[in-house]
C-alpha positions in Angstrom: 18.5 -8.5 11.8 18.4 -12.2 12.6 14.7 -13.2 14.2 14.2 -16.6 15.4 10.9 -18.3 16.4 10.5 -21.9 17.6 8.3 -24.1 15.8 5.9 -27.3 17.8 5.5 -28.8 13.7 7.8 -30.7 11.1 9.5 -28.3 8.9 7.8 -30.0 5.7 4.4 -28.2 7.5 6.1 -24.8 8.6 7.6 -24.7 4.8 4.3 -24.0 2.7 3.0 -21.7 6.1 6.3 -20.3 5.4 6.0 -19.7 1.6 2.1 -18.3 1.5 3.1 -15.8 4.7 5.6 -13.6 3.3 3.8 -10.9 3.5 2.3 -10.3 6.8 5.4 -11.0 8.1 5.8 -6.8 8.2 2.6 -6.2 8.2 1.9 -3.6 10.8 5.1 -1.5 10.8 4.5 2.2 10.6 0.8 2.1 9.7 -2.2 0.5 7.6 -0.6 2.0 4.2 2.5 0.1 4.0 2.5 -2.1 1.2 5.0 -5.1 0.6 4.9 -4.9 -4.2 7.6 -6.7 -6.5 7.4 -9.6 -4.2 9.6 -11.8 -5.0 10.7 -15.2 -3.7 12.6 -19.2 -4.5 13.1 -22.5 -2.1 16.4 -23.9 -1.8 14.8 -26.8 0.0 14.1 -25.2 3.5 15.5 -22.3 2.4 14.0 -19.5 1.0 16.1 -16.5 -0.9 12.9 -13.3 -1.0 13.2 -9.8 -2.2 10.8 -7.5 -1.9 10.3 -3.4 -1.6 8.2 -2.2 1.0 6.1 0.9 0.3 4.9 3.4 3.0 2.9 6.8 0.6 5.7 8.3 -2.1 9.0 5.9 0.0 10.1 2.2 -1.4 13.0 0.7 0.6 13.5 -2.5 -1.5 14.6 -5.5 1.4 16.2 -9.1 0.6 16.9 -12.1 2.7 16.1 -16.0 4.1 13.8 -17.6 5.8 15.0 -21.2 7.1 13.2 -23.6 8.9 14.2 -27.1 10.5 12.5 -28.9 12.9 12.4 -27.1 15.4 12.8 -22.9 14.5 11.7 -21.0 11.7 14.7 -18.0 11.1 14.1 -15.1 9.1 17.3 -12.9 7.9 17.1 -9.7 6.5 19.5 -6.7 6.1 17.2 -4.1 7.7 17.0 -0.7 5.7 19.0 2.6 7.6 15.7 3.7 6.7 13.3 1.5 8.8 16.0 1.4 11.3 14.9 5.0 11.7 12.0 5.6 11.6 10.4 3.1 12.8 13.8 1.0 14.6 14.9 -2.1 15.2 12.9 -3.6 18.1 9.6 -3.1 16.9 10.1 -4.6 13.4 12.2 -7.6 15.8 8.8 -7.5 17.0 6.9 -7.5 14.3 8.7 -10.0 12.0 8.5 -12.8 15.6 4.8 -11.3 16.2 3.7 -12.8 13.0 5.8 -15.8 12.1 5.0 -16.8 15.6 1.2 -16.3 14.6 1.7 -17.7 11.4 3.2 -20.9 12.9 0.5 -21.6 15.9 -2.0 -21.5 12.8 
């Protein structure tokens, strides 16, 4: 899944915002008991490679992807696990990620 959000700041200003905000991207997916654990991230220039495990009760779903920041956009790429496609839905996850990235880049 790819989500592209336009920002009105500089690449240099948005990179630290995205670095600090990875755990916010899926906040609200499913329920208030959704947790992000085992988070890992590395930056290569303006591209963050990330991985984490999303937990909802006893269910754990690993996820990985990238966040790329350029002078105009934040692009989030990740494979949506089948479990999330089935129970949450691609449209809802896309909307959550897009809404949260917009909020983060607005400040």
